[in-house]
C-alpha positions in Angstrom: -48.3 13.9 -87.7 -45.4 12.7 -86.0 -41.8 13.4 -87.5 -40.4 10.8 -85.2 -42.4 8.3 -87.2 -40.6 9.4 -90.4 -37.5 7.5 -89.7 -37.5 5.0 -87.1 -34.0 3.8 -87.7 -31.2 6.0 -89.1 -31.6 6.8 -92.7 -29.5 4.8 -95.3 -28.7 6.4 -98.6 -26.7 8.0 -101.3 -25.9 11.9 -101.8 -24.5 13.1 -105.1 -22.5 15.8 -103.6 -19.2 13.6 -103.0 -19.4 12.2 -106.7 -20.6 15.2 -108.5 -20.2 18.4 -106.6 -22.8 20.9 -107.8 -23.5 19.6 -111.3 -25.2 16.4 -110.8 -27.7 15.6 -114.0 -30.8 13.5 -114.1 -28.8 10.7 -116.2 -26.5 10.4 -113.4 -28.9 10.3 -110.7 -31.1 7.8 -112.3 -27.9 5.4 -113.1 -27.3 5.7 -109.2 -30.9 4.6 -108.1 -30.5 1.8 -110.7 -27.3 0.5 -108.6 -28.9 1.0 -105.3 -32.1 -0.8 -106.5 -30.1 -3.7 -107.8 -27.0 -4.0 -105.0 -28.1 -2.3 -101.7 -31.7 -2.0 -101.4 -32.1 -5.4 -100.0 -29.6 -4.5 -97.0 -31.7 -1.1 -96.2 -30.3 1.7 -98.3 -33.1 3.3 -99.8 -32.7 7.3 -100.3 -31.5 8.8 -103.2 -30.4 12.5 -102.7 -29.5 15.3 -104.8 -27.5 17.7 -103.2 -26.8 21.7 -103.9 -27.4 23.9 -106.9 -29.8 21.6 -108.9 -31.6 24.7 -109.7 -28.5 26.6 -110.8 -27.8 27.5 -114.5 -24.4 26.6 -115.8 -23.7 24.3 -112.9 -20.7 22.9 -114.7 -18.7 26.3 -114.7 -19.6 26.4 -111.0 -17.6 23.3 -110.3 -14.5 24.1 -113.0 -14.2 27.7 -112.0 -15.9 29.1 -109.0 -18.0 26.4 -107.0 -20.7 28.7 -105.9 -21.3 31.8 -108.6 -22.3 34.6 -106.1 -24.9 36.1 -108.7 -25.7 33.5 -110.9 -29.1 32.8 -112.3 -31.4 29.8 -111.3 -34.5 28.4 -112.3 -37.5 30.0 -110.4 -41.2 29.7 -110.7 -43.6 33.0 -110.3 -44.0 32.4 -106.6 -40.1 32.4 -105.6 -39.7 28.9 -105.4 -36.6 27.0 -106.9 -37.2 24.6 -109.9 -34.8 22.3 -111.3 -32.5 23.2 -114.2 -34.1 21.8 -117.1 -30.8 21.6 -119.1 -29.4 19.3 -116.9 -33.2 17.7 -115.6 -34.9 17.5 -118.9 -38.1 15.9 -117.3 -38.9 19.0 -115.3 -39.5 21.0 -118.4 -42.8 22.4 -118.7 -43.2 23.2 -114.6 -43.2 19.3 -113.7 -40.3 19.9 -111.1 -38.9 16.7 -109.7 -42.1 14.8 -109.7 -41.0 12.8 -112.9 -37.6 11.6 -111.5 -39.5 11.2 -108.1 -41.7 9.0 -109.8 -38.8 6.8 -111.3 -37.1 6.6 -108.0 -40.1 5.7 -106.6 -40.8 2.9 -108.9 -37.3 1.2 -107.9 -38.8 0.8 -104.7 -36.4 3.7 -103.3 -37.1 7.2 -101.6 -36.2 10.6 -103.1 -34.5 13.3 -101.5 -32.9 17.0 -102.2 -30.9 19.5 -100.9 -31.9 23.0 -100.0 -29.9 26.2 -98.6 -32.3 28.0 -96.0 -33.8 31.2 -97.0 -35.3 32.6 -100.3 -33.2 33.1 -103.5 -31.6 36.7 -104.0 -33.1 36.3 -107.6 -36.5 36.3 -106.2 -36.1 39.1 -104.0 -34.6 41.2 -106.9 -37.2 40.7 -109.4 -40.1 41.3 -106.8 -41.6 37.7 -107.4 -44.7 37.0 -105.7 -45.3 34.5 -102.4 -48.2 32.0 -102.9 -51.2 32.9 -100.3 -50.1 36.2 -99.7 -50.2 39.6 -101.5 -46.7 40.4 -100.5 -43.2 40.1 -102.7 -40.1 38.0 -102.1 -38.3 41.1 -101.3 -40.6 42.1 -98.4 -39.9 38.8 -96.4 -36.2 38.7 -97.3 -33.5 39.7 -95.0 -30.7 40.9 -97.3 -28.2 41.4 -94.5 -28.6 37.5 -93.4 -26.7 35.5 -95.7 -24.8 32.1 -95.6 -21.2 33.2 -95.0 -19.8 30.4 -97.6 -22.6 30.4 -100.4 -24.3 33.7 -101.4 -27.1 32.2 -103.2 -29.8 33.0 -100.5 -31.1 35.5 -98.2 -32.9 34.6 -94.7 -36.4 34.8 -93.9 -38.0 37.0 -91.8 -40.0 35.3 -89.1 -43.3 36.7 -89.8 -47.0 35.3 -91.2 -45.8 35.7 -94.9 -42.5 34.1 -94.3 -44.0 31.2 -93.2 -46.5 31.2 -96.1 -43.3 31.2 -98.3 -41.8 27.9 -96.7 -45.5 26.4 -96.4 -45.6 26.8 -100.4 -42.1 25.5 -100.9 -42.4 22.5 -98.9 -46.1 21.9 -100.0 -44.3 21.8 -103.6 -41.7 19.3 -102.7 -44.3 17.1 -101.2 -46.3 17.5 -104.5 -43.2 16.4 -106.4 -42.8 13.2 -104.1 -39.9 14.3 -101.9 -39.2 12.1 -98.8 -36.0 13.6 -97.6 -34.7 17.4 -97.5 -31.4 18.3 -96.3 -31.2 21.8 -95.3 -28.1 23.7 -95.1 -26.9 26.8 -93.4 -29.4 26.1 -90.7 -27.8 23.7 -88.1 -24.8 25.9 -87.6 -24.8 29.1 -89.4 -21.4 30.3 -88.1 -19.4 27.2 -87.6 -16.4 29.2 -86.6 -18.4 29.7 -83.5 -20.1 26.5 -82.9 -20.2 26.9 -79.2 -21.8 30.0 -79.1 -25.7 31.3 -79.5 -24.3 32.7 -83.0 -24.2 29.7 -84.4 -27.8 29.1 -83.9 -28.9 32.4 -85.2 -31.3 30.9 -87.3 -33.5 28.6 -85.2 -36.9 30.6 -86.6 -36.2 28.9 -90.1 -35.7 25.5 -88.6 -39.1 25.9 -86.9 -40.8 27.0 -90.1 -39.7 24.2 -92.4 -40.7 22.0 -89.4 -44.1 23.6 -89.5 -44.3 23.5 -93.2 -43.5 19.6 -93.3 -46.3 19.0 -90.5 -48.8 20.7 -92.8 -47.7 19.1 -96.0 -49.6 15.8 -95.3 -46.2 13.7 -96.6 -43.6 12.2 -94.1 -40.3 14.3 -95.4 -37.1 13.5 -93.2 -35.5 16.8 -92.1 -31.7 16.9 -92.1 -29.8 19.9 -90.9 -26.3 21.2 -92.1 -23.6 21.9 -91.5 -22.0 21.2 -88.4 -20.8 21.2 -85.6 -24.2 21.2 -84.0 -24.6 23.0 -80.8 -24.9 20.3 -78.0 -26.7 22.9 -75.9 -29.3 23.1 -78.3 -29.8 19.2 -78.9 -33.3 19.4 -77.5 -34.3 22.1 -80.2 -32.6 19.7 -83.0 -34.5 16.7 -81.7 -37.9 18.5 -81.5 -38.1 20.3 -85.0 -35.5 17.8 -87.1 -34.7 14.0 -87.9 -31.1 14.5 -88.2 -28.4 17.2 -87.6 -24.7 17.3 -88.4 -22.4 16.9 -85.3 -19.3 18.0 -87.6 -18.2 20.3 -90.2 -17.8 18.8 -93.8 -16.1 15.2 -93.3 -13.9 14.1 -96.2 -11.5 11.0 -96.6 -8.8 12.3 -94.5 -7.3 10.4 -91.3 -7.4 13.5 -88.9 -11.0 14.0 -89.7 -12.0 10.4 -88.7 -9.9 10.5 -85.6 -11.7 13.8 -84.7 -15.0 12.1 -85.2 -14.5 9.9 -82.2 -14.6 13.0 -80.0 -17.8 14.3 -81.6 -19.5 11.1 -81.1 -18.6 11.3 -77.4 -20.2 14.7 -77.1 -23.4 13.1 -78.8 -23.6 9.6 -77.7 -26.6 9.9 -75.3 -28.8 12.2 -77.8 -29.3 9.3 -80.4 -32.9 8.0 -80.3 -35.9 6.7 -82.9 -36.3 9.4 -85.3 -33.6 11.5 -84.2 -30.1 11.1 -85.0 -26.7 13.1 -84.5 -25.2 12.6 -88.1 -21.5 12.2 -88.6 -21.7 13.0 -92.2 -21.1 11.2 -95.6 -19.2 8.3 -96.3 -16.7 9.0 -98.7 -16.0 5.3 -99.9 -15.1 4.3 -103.5 -14.6 6.6 -106.0 -15.3 10.4 -105.1 -14.1 13.9 -105.9 -15.9 14.2 -109.3 -17.0 17.4 -110.2 -15.4 20.2 -108.0 -12.7 18.1 -106.6 -10.1 15.6 -108.3 -11.7 12.7 -108.9 -9.7 9.6 -107.0 -10.3 6.4 -104.9 -11.1 7.4 -101.5 -8.2 8.3 -99.8 -9.0 6.1 -96.5 -7.3 3.1 -96.1 -9.1 -0.4 -96.0 -8.4 -0.5 -92.3 -9.6 3.1 -92.0 -12.7 2.6 -94.1 -13.8 -0.5 -91.6 -12.9 1.9 -88.4 -15.4 4.5 -89.8 -18.2 2.1 -90.9 -17.8 0.5 -87.2 -17.9 4.0 -85.5 -20.8 4.9 -87.8 -22.9 2.1 -86.9 -22.1 1.5 -83.5 -22.6 4.9 -82.9 -26.1 5.1 -84.6 -25.3 7.6 -87.3 -27.2 7.9 -90.4 -25.6 6.4 -93.4 -25.3 8.7 -96.8 -22.8 7.0 -99.3 -20.8 9.7 -101.2 -19.3 7.4 -104.1 -19.8 6.9 -107.7 -22.5 4.5 -107.6 -21.9 3.5 -110.9 -18.1 2.6 -110.2 -18.7 0.6 -106.8 -16.1 -2.2 -106.6 -16.4 -5.4 -104.8 -14.6 -4.4 -101.4 -16.8 -1.1 -101.2 -19.6 -3.4 -101.6 -18.7 -5.5 -98.8 -18.8 -2.6 -96.6 -22.2 -1.9 -97.3 -23.8 -5.1 -97.2 -22.5 -6.5 -94.2 -25.8 -7.4 -92.5 -24.0 -8.1 -89.0 -22.6 -4.5 -88.8 -25.5 -2.7 -90.2 -28.0 -4.6 -87.5 -26.1 -2.0 -84.9 -27.9 1.2 -86.3 -31.0 0.5 -84.5 -31.6 3.2 -82.2 -32.6 0.5 -79.4 -28.9 -0.3 -79.4 -27.4 2.2 -77.1 -24.0 3.2 -77.5 -21.4 4.0 -74.9 -18.0 5.0 -75.1 -16.1 2.8 -72.5 -12.5 4.4 -73.1 -10.6 6.7 -75.5 -7.3 8.7 -75.4 -4.7 9.7 -78.4 -4.1 5.8 -79.0 -7.1 4.2 -78.7 -11.0 4.2 -78.0 -13.2 1.3 -76.9 -16.7 1.4 -77.5 -19.7 -0.8 -76.6 -23.4 -1.1 -77.3 -26.5 -3.2 -75.9 -29.9 -3.8 -77.3 -32.2 -4.1 -74.0 -35.0 -5.7 -76.4 -32.7 -8.3 -78.0 -30.1 -8.7 -75.4 -27.7 -8.3 -78.1 -24.2 -6.9 -77.0 -21.4 -5.2 -79.0 -17.6 -4.4 -78.5 -15.6 -2.5 -80.8 -11.6 -1.8 -80.4 -10.1 1.0 -82.1 -6.2 1.8 -82.7 -6.2 5.7 -83.2 -2.3 5.7 -83.2 0.0 5.5 -86.1 1.5 2.5 -85.1 0.7 -1.4 -84.6 -0.4 -1.7 -80.8 -2.6 -3.9 -78.7 -6.0 -2.7 -77.5 -7.3 -4.5 -74.5 -11.1 -4.4 -72.8 -11.6 -6.1 -69.7 -15.4 -6.6 -69.2 -15.7 -8.6 -66.1 -17.4 -5.9 -64.2 -19.4 -4.6 -67.4 -20.6 -8.0 -68.6 -19.2 -10.9 -66.1 -21.7 -13.5 -67.8 -20.0 -13.1 -71.4 -18.8 -16.4 -72.7 -17.9 -15.8 -76.3 -17.1 -13.3 -78.7 -17.8 -13.4 -82.9 -15.7 -10.8 -85.1 -18.5 -9.3 -87.4 -16.3 -8.7 -90.6 -14.3 -12.2 -90.5 -16.8 -14.3 -88.8 -14.0 -15.7 -86.8 -14.7 -16.3 -82.9 -12.6 -14.6 -80.4 -10.2 -16.0 -77.9 -11.2 -14.6 -74.4 -8.5 -14.3 -72.0 -9.7 -15.6 -68.4 -6.9 -15.1 -66.0 -7.2 -14.8 -62.0 -11.2 -14.1 -62.5 -11.1 -11.4 -65.1 -12.5 -11.9 -68.5 -10.8 -9.6 -71.4 -10.5 -9.2 -75.1 -7.2 -8.3 -76.6 -6.3 -7.5 -80.0 -3.0 -6.4 -81.9 -4.2 -4.0 -84.5 -2.5 -2.1 -87.3 -2.6 1.7 -87.3 -6.0 3.1 -87.7 -7.4 0.0 -87.6 -10.6 -1.6 -85.4 -12.2 -4.9 -85.1 -16.0 -5.4 -83.7 -17.5 -8.1 -81.8 -20.9 -9.3 -81.2 -20.8 -11.0 -77.5 -22.6 -14.1 -76.3 
């Protein structure tokens, strides 16, 4: 089974983390899926992903008091595999797992995803639970000295046949439930303080074990690796074993983080291809911050929100919305349903940073199959200023340009044989054109 056929274009969907933290419920996930089916599916949005701690007991207390409780209890089956907490996901009771919820989401014409932490839960190791298909127990494959530095739920898994058997049984369970997307955490960069070193890629064996398990499971499952920053020297390994990998640490609605993303995109622009996508992280749009953060409207200005959409789409990043789906407003919907902007997402449309400094960035993209060409101008400064692109040498045959948000035709300057496009942009604003 070729993993690169699982996601021929960058995955587009919704993830529960920005809206609900660690405490998402079945009711909230279903309501979010209904909104996606009604308002976004026709524009390519399809994945509904439940983020971290869906197995944790007392998740409301985690959000309010501790975030990740070091030794909390979790729902597990006899073979050391985490199960949905039936208090929050009642349809999972009786050993049904996420299958009833996945079936519901599939009935809406959507796809279902879950977050996992790499490794095996501490509770399974401490209780010496079984590993399906082996005669060993969880404590015998666990690495208790290998624990995520920011979430201590799990132990690492030994690189051995019994460790592979654990991952095989885990992924097969997900496939049987109907999972289409797995976001695996603490695995893309296991020490993001040292992202430029081999230390950050210390768990590459578990990436390979999960990949091998997916190949055996008989169901196409997109594999997304977190957190970043991904290690550029290991780009070939990410591309070989995964479909998505985070290129930055957690991204939130703060301008310095968005400005920094231009540097990460510059680093990874040559690694976007069908089935393999450097990932800029979630889109914190609309109402965010429920659960573990203060609920609020996104901290991005409207100009910054368009700048984010322009960069993510032109670069070719997966799009995972973080908003409270039940509170989507017309403005946010307009950002998510612009077909002309979303059309840039295809991996056939190759991104290319033309210029960047502290004050501005210019990106272009061209689709060699269709001949479509795009140009985006970004004001990265805190003041209104002009941003100009002379594309006489790049595309001398260009005759016109249409701005994709306004639909207005641009005025091209043609002086002394040169062709240029210039915009006076507000602070942190941008504009993107389709050239003809």
